[in-house]
Backbone as numpy.savetxt, mean C-alpha at the origin, in Angstrom:
# Nx Ny Nz CAx CAy CAz Cx Cy Cz
-19.25 1.94 6.77 -19.13 0.94 5.73 -18.67 -0.41 6.27
-18.18 -0.46 7.46 -17.71 -1.74 7.99 -18.69 -2.28 9.00
-19.38 -3.33 8.60 -20.19 -4.03 9.59 -19.60 -5.42 9.74
-19.97 -6.11 10.74 -19.30 -7.37 11.03 -19.82 -8.54 10.19
-20.87 -8.32 9.41 -21.42 -9.42 8.61 -21.09 -9.32 7.13
-20.53 -8.23 6.67 -20.10 -8.14 5.28 -21.10 -7.53 4.33
-22.14 -6.89 4.83 -23.16 -6.31 3.96 -22.63 -5.12 3.15
-21.47 -4.58 3.53 -20.92 -3.45 2.78 -20.56 -3.85 1.36
-20.33 -5.15 1.11 -19.98 -5.62 -0.23 -21.12 -5.40 -1.22
-22.32 -5.19 -0.72 -23.47 -4.97 -1.60 -23.41 -3.63 -2.31
-22.70 -2.64 -1.73 -22.76 -1.29 -2.27 -21.41 -0.67 -2.62
-20.30 -1.28 -2.30 -19.01 -0.59 -2.46 -18.40 -0.72 -3.85
-18.88 -1.61 -4.69 -18.23 -1.84 -5.98 -18.94 -1.08 -7.10
-18.17 -0.48 -8.01 -18.75 0.33 -9.10 -19.29 -0.56 -10.23
-20.16 0.01 -11.07 -20.61 -0.72 -12.25 -19.42 -0.95 -13.17
-19.34 -1.95 -13.92 -20.22 -3.10 -14.10 -19.95 -4.23 -13.11
-19.00 -4.04 -12.21 -18.66 -5.10 -11.26 -19.79 -5.36 -10.26
-20.64 -4.38 -10.04 -21.71 -4.58 -9.07 -22.78 -5.54 -9.59
-22.74 -5.90 -10.86 -23.67 -6.91 -11.39 -23.38 -8.28 -10.78
-22.16 -8.49 -10.36 -21.78 -9.78 -9.76 -22.31 -9.94 -8.33
-22.99 -8.92 -7.82 -23.54 -8.97 -6.47 -24.60 -10.07 -6.36
-25.07 -10.57 -7.47 -26.05 -11.66 -7.45 -25.50 -12.91 -6.77
-24.18 -13.01 -6.71 -23.55 -14.14 -6.01 -23.91 -14.10 -4.52
-24.14 -12.91 -3.99 -24.42 -12.75 -2.56 -25.89 -12.99 -2.18
-26.78 -13.05 -3.16 -28.22 -13.16 -2.87 -28.57 -14.38 -2.01
-28.04 -15.59 -2.27 -28.43 -16.74 -1.44 -28.10 -16.57 0.05
-27.07 -15.81 0.36 -26.68 -15.66 1.77 -27.13 -14.33 2.37
-27.99 -13.62 1.67 -28.40 -12.29 2.09 -29.10 -12.26 3.45
-29.89 -13.27 3.75 -30.67 -13.27 4.98 -30.10 -14.17 6.06
-28.88 -14.64 5.85 -28.18 -15.43 6.87 -26.88 -14.70 7.20
-26.87 -13.93 8.29 -25.72 -13.07 8.59 -24.39 -13.80 8.68
-24.36 -14.98 9.30 -23.07 -15.67 9.44 -22.60 -16.24 8.11
-23.52 -16.65 7.28 -23.15 -17.12 5.94 -22.73 -15.93 5.07
-23.37 -14.80 5.29 -23.06 -13.59 4.53 -21.62 -13.14 4.78
-21.15 -13.31 5.99 -19.79 -12.88 6.34 -18.76 -13.61 5.48
-18.85 -14.93 5.39 -17.90 -15.69 4.59 -18.07 -15.44 3.10
-19.31 -15.37 2.65 -19.58 -15.14 1.24 -19.08 -13.76 0.82
-19.27 -12.77 1.67 -18.81 -11.40 1.36 -17.30 -11.35 1.27
-16.61 -12.08 2.14 -15.15 -12.10 2.10 -14.66 -12.70 0.77
-15.28 -13.81 0.37 -14.90 -14.45 -0.89 -15.24 -13.54 -2.07
-16.42 -12.93 -2.02 -16.85 -12.02 -3.09 -15.90 -10.82 -3.20
-15.48 -10.26 -2.08 -14.55 -9.14 -2.10 -13.22 -9.51 -2.73
-12.71 -10.68 -2.41 -11.45 -11.13 -3.02 -11.62 -11.39 -4.51
-12.76 -11.97 -4.89 -13.03 -12.23 -6.31 -13.03 -10.92 -7.09
-13.73 -9.92 -6.59 -13.78 -8.62 -7.26 -12.39 -7.98 -7.31
-11.64 -8.10 -6.22 -10.28 -7.55 -6.18 -9.44 -8.14 -7.31
-9.48 -9.45 -7.48 -8.66 -10.08 -8.50 -9.21 -9.85 -9.90
-10.53 -9.73 -10.05 -11.09 -9.40 -11.36 -10.60 -8.02 -11.79
-10.58 -7.07 -10.87 -10.08 -5.73 -11.18 -8.59 -5.74 -11.50
-7.81 -6.44 -10.70 -6.36 -6.34 -10.81 -5.74 -7.23 -11.86
-6.43 -8.26 -12.32 -5.85 -9.10 -13.37 -5.65 -8.28 -14.65
-6.52 -7.31 -14.89 -6.35 -6.45 -16.06 -5.14 -5.54 -15.90
-4.90 -5.08 -14.69 -3.71 -4.26 -14.45 -2.43 -5.07 -14.63
-2.45 -6.31 -14.21 -1.28 -7.17 -14.37 -1.01 -7.40 -15.85
-2.07 -7.72 -16.61 -1.91 -7.95 -18.06 -1.42 -6.67 -18.74
-2.00 -5.54 -18.37 -1.58 -4.26 -18.95 -0.11 -3.98 -18.62
0.29 -4.24 -17.38 1.67 -4.01 -16.97 2.63 -4.85 -17.80
2.32 -6.14 -17.97 3.20 -7.03 -18.73 3.26 -6.60 -20.20
2.13 -6.29 -20.81 2.12 -5.87 -22.22 2.87 -4.55 -22.41
2.69 -3.63 -21.49 3.39 -2.35 -21.57 4.90 -2.56 -21.49
5.34 -3.39 -20.57 6.77 -3.66 -20.43 7.32 -4.41 -21.64
6.53 -5.32 -22.18 6.97 -6.04 -23.38 7.14 -5.08 -24.56
6.30 -4.07 -24.64 6.44 -3.06 -25.71 7.68 -2.20 -25.49
8.07 -2.00 -24.26 9.25 -1.17 -23.96 10.57 -1.91 -24.15
10.55 -3.24 -24.05 11.80 -4.01 -24.10 12.59 -3.76 -25.39
11.99 -3.81 -26.60 12.81 -3.53 -27.80 13.41 -2.12 -27.80
12.64 -1.14 -27.37 13.14 0.23 -27.32 14.33 0.35 -26.37
14.19 -0.22 -25.18 15.27 -0.16 -24.19 16.51 -0.88 -24.70
16.30 -2.04 -25.33 17.42 -2.84 -25.86 18.21 -2.04 -26.89
17.52 -1.47 -27.87 18.19 -0.72 -28.94 18.79 0.57 -28.38
18.07 1.23 -27.50 18.56 2.49 -26.94 19.86 2.28 -26.17
19.97 1.20 -25.42 21.21 0.92 -24.69 22.35 0.57 -25.65
22.05 -0.14 -26.74 23.09 -0.42 -27.74 23.65 0.88 -28.31
22.76 1.81 -28.63 23.18 3.11 -29.17 23.97 3.90 -28.12
23.51 3.91 -26.89 24.21 4.66 -25.83 25.60 4.10 -25.58
25.75 2.79 -25.62 27.08 2.20 -25.40 28.01 2.59 -26.54
27.51 2.59 -27.77 28.35 2.99 -28.91 28.71 4.47 -28.84
27.82 5.29 -28.30 28.10 6.72 -28.21 29.22 7.03 -27.21
29.37 6.21 -26.16 30.44 6.47 -25.19 31.73 5.75 -25.58
31.69 4.97 -26.66 32.87 4.20 -27.08 33.81 5.08 -27.89
34.52 5.93 -27.21 35.49 6.77 -27.91 36.77 6.84 -27.08
37.88 6.91 -27.77 39.17 7.05 -27.10 39.58 5.80 -26.34
40.12 5.99 -25.11 40.66 4.86 -24.36 39.56 3.91 -23.85
38.32 4.33 -23.86 37.23 3.48 -23.37 36.67 2.59 -24.47
37.24 2.62 -25.67 36.67 1.89 -26.80 36.64 0.39 -26.56
37.73 -0.19 -26.08 37.80 -1.64 -25.87 36.79 -2.08 -24.81
36.71 -1.36 -23.71 35.76 -1.69 -22.64 34.32 -1.54 -23.14
34.07 -0.48 -23.88 32.72 -0.24 -24.39 32.32 -1.34 -25.38
33.24 -1.80 -26.19 32.92 -2.87 -27.15 32.62 -4.19 -26.42
33.33 -4.45 -25.33 33.05 -5.66 -24.55 31.66 -5.57 -23.91
31.33 -4.40 -23.39 30.00 -4.20 -22.82 28.94 -4.32 -23.91
29.22 -3.76 -25.10 28.27 -3.81 -26.21 28.00 -5.25 -26.63
29.05 -6.05 -26.76 28.89 -7.46 -27.14 28.12 -8.21 -26.04
28.44 -7.93 -24.80 27.71 -8.55 -23.69 26.23 -8.18 -23.72
25.94 -6.92 -24.04 24.53 -6.49 -24.11 23.82 -7.12 -25.31
24.52 -7.25 -26.44 23.92 -7.89 -27.63 23.55 -9.33 -27.30
24.43 -10.04 -26.59 24.18 -11.46 -26.28 23.20 -11.66 -25.13
23.25 -10.83 -24.10 22.45 -11.08 -22.91 21.43 -10.03 -22.55
21.35 -8.96 -23.33 20.46 -7.85 -22.99 18.99 -8.23 -22.97
18.55 -8.96 -24.00 17.14 -9.36 -24.06 16.79 -10.29 -22.90
17.69 -11.21 -22.60 17.43 -12.12 -21.48 17.35 -11.36 -20.16
18.24 -10.38 -20.00 18.23 -9.57 -18.79 16.93 -8.78 -18.68
16.49 -8.19 -19.77 15.26 -7.40 -19.75 14.04 -8.29 -19.48
14.01 -9.48 -20.06 12.90 -10.41 -19.79 12.92 -10.87 -18.34
14.10 -11.15 -17.81 14.23 -11.54 -16.40 13.72 -10.41 -15.49
14.10 -9.19 -15.82 13.64 -8.04 -15.04 12.13 -7.91 -15.10
11.54 -8.12 -16.26 10.08 -8.07 -16.40 9.41 -9.14 -15.54
9.95 -10.34 -15.56 9.38 -11.43 -14.76 9.49 -11.11 -13.27
10.63 -10.62 -12.83 10.80 -10.30 -11.41 9.91 -9.13 -10.98
9.77 -8.12 -11.84 8.89 -6.99 -11.51 7.43 -7.44 -11.42
7.02 -8.32 -12.34 5.66 -8.85 -12.30 5.45 -9.68 -11.05
6.45 -10.47 -10.69 6.37 -11.28 -9.47 6.21 -10.39 -8.24
6.99 -9.31 -8.16 6.89 -8.39 -7.02 5.53 -7.68 -7.00
5.03 -7.32 -8.19 3.74 -6.66 -8.29 2.62 -7.57 -7.79
2.66 -8.83 -8.17 1.65 -9.79 -7.70 1.80 -10.02 -6.20
3.02 -10.09 -5.70 3.23 -10.23 -4.25 2.66 -9.06 -3.47
2.80 -7.87 -4.01 2.22 -6.69 -3.35 0.71 -6.80 -3.34
0.12 -7.27 -4.44 -1.33 -7.43 -4.49 -1.81 -8.52 -3.54
-1.00 -9.54 -3.31 -1.39 -10.65 -2.43 -1.20 -10.30 -0.95
-0.62 -9.18 -0.66 -0.25 -8.82 0.71 -1.37 -8.07 1.43
-2.61 -8.44 1.20 -3.75 -7.72 1.78 -3.84 -7.90 3.28
-3.64 -9.10 3.78 -3.80 -9.39 5.20 -2.83 -8.57 6.04
-1.60 -8.48 5.59 -0.59 -7.73 6.34 -0.95 -6.26 6.41
-1.47 -5.70 5.31 -1.88 -4.30 5.33 -3.00 -4.08 6.33
-3.95 -5.01 6.38 -5.06 -4.87 7.32 -4.54 -4.96 8.75
-3.61 -5.90 9.01 -3.03 -6.01 10.35 -2.27 -4.74 10.72
-1.49 -4.20 9.76 -0.76 -2.96 10.02 -1.73 -1.83 10.34
-2.83 -1.75 9.60 -3.82 -0.71 9.83 -4.41 -0.82 11.23
-4.75 -2.05 11.62 -5.35 -2.25 12.95 -4.35 -1.93 14.05
-3.10 -2.34 13.89 -2.10 -2.05 14.92 -1.81 -0.54 14.98
-1.82 0.13 13.84 -1.62 1.58 13.84 -2.79 2.28 14.52
-4.00 1.75 14.30 -5.17 2.33 14.96 -5.05 2.20 16.47
-4.63 1.01 16.95 -4.46 0.81 18.39 -3.37 1.73 18.93
-2.26 1.85 18.21 -1.19 2.74 18.63 -1.67 4.19 18.69
-2.47 4.59 17.70 -3.01 5.95 17.71 -3.94 6.18 18.90
-4.75 5.19 19.24 -5.63 5.33 20.39 -4.83 5.46 21.69
-3.80 4.65 21.82 -2.94 4.73 23.00 -2.26 6.10 23.07
-1.76 6.58 21.93 -1.11 7.89 21.89 -2.10 8.99 22.24
-3.34 8.87 21.75 -4.37 9.86 22.09 -4.64 9.87 23.58
-4.72 8.69 24.20 -4.94 8.63 25.64 -3.80 9.28 26.40
-2.57 9.02 25.98 -1.42 9.63 26.64 -1.48 11.15 26.54
-1.83 11.66 25.36 -1.94 13.12 25.19 -3.03 13.70 26.09
-4.16 13.01 26.14 -5.27 13.49 26.98 -4.85 13.49 28.45
-4.21 12.41 28.91 -3.76 12.35 30.31 -2.75 13.44 30.61
-1.83 13.69 29.70 -0.84 14.75 29.91 -1.52 16.12 29.96
-2.52 16.34 29.13 -3.24 17.60 29.17 -4.01 17.76 30.48
-4.59 16.67 30.98 -5.28 16.72 32.27 -4.31 17.07 33.38
-3.14 16.45 33.38 -2.11 16.74 34.39 -1.71 18.21 34.32
-1.47 18.71 33.09 -1.09 20.13 32.94 -2.20 21.05 33.44
-3.45 20.70 33.15 -4.58 21.51 33.60 -4.66 21.51 35.12
-4.51 20.36 35.74 -4.56 20.29 37.20 -3.41 21.07 37.83
-2.23 21.03 37.24 -1.11 21.82 37.76 -1.43 23.31 37.65
-2.02 23.72 36.52 -2.36 25.13 36.35 -3.40 25.56 37.38
-4.40 24.71 37.63 -5.41 25.02 38.64 -4.77 25.11 40.01
-3.85 24.19 40.32 -3.16 24.21 41.61 -2.35 25.50 41.75
-1.67 25.92 40.69 -0.90 27.16 40.74 -1.80 28.38 40.92
-2.96 28.38 40.32 -3.92 29.48 40.49 -4.36 29.56 41.95
-4.73 28.41 42.54 -5.15 28.41 43.95 -4.01 28.85 44.85
-2.81 28.38 44.58 -1.65 28.79 45.38 -1.45 30.30 45.32
-1.56 30.83 44.10 -1.39 32.27 43.92 -2.44 33.05 44.71
-3.69 32.62 44.63 -4.76 33.32 45.35 -4.59 33.20 46.86
-4.22 32.01 47.33 -4.01 31.84 48.77 -2.81 32.66 49.24
-1.79 32.73 48.40 -0.60 33.49 48.75 -0.94 34.98 48.82
-1.76 35.44 47.89 -2.17 36.85 47.88 -3.01 37.19 49.11
-3.77 36.25 49.60 -4.61 36.49 50.78 -3.83 36.26 52.08
-2.62 35.74 51.92 -1.80 35.50 53.10 -2.17 34.24 53.86
-2.85 33.34 53.20 -3.27 32.10 53.89 -2.14 31.07 53.94
-1.22 31.16 53.01 -0.09 30.23 53.05 1.21 31.02 52.96
2.26 30.39 53.43 3.57 31.04 53.36 4.37 30.39 52.25
5.34 31.15 51.78 6.17 30.62 50.71 7.13 29.60 51.19
């Protein structure tokens, strides 16, 4: 699926997003132009897909904010018994005054982190490539170690046979 000119973008996206492949038609027969166009097209499709997830995430969290706000008010009142009553009432008043702002701030920060994760494509690709190189180096080391072990075993076999025939001394 990975070629150096970007032709994989023609087939990797599911319907109905694959209808947008018409954007790639002008550069279809120019490989170097196709490379840049495919990169832009891939990013466009990525953001078209993920903008709905971002909107869904924000709406879902906005629906949860009233429930969380009221639920915490009830939980604070439930623990407000005995010597903890004064402390619990201070926390309750603080939550009544600042709870909604805190929840909205948390929603904004979570959305910001979510978008940052989505924007972090280049780093993931670099990590993947460096891990691939590390894996290749590790594979070579394992192969070389196995070759060394095999040669030692062959040497020990020859030594044993020569020793049995009396050709070498211990």
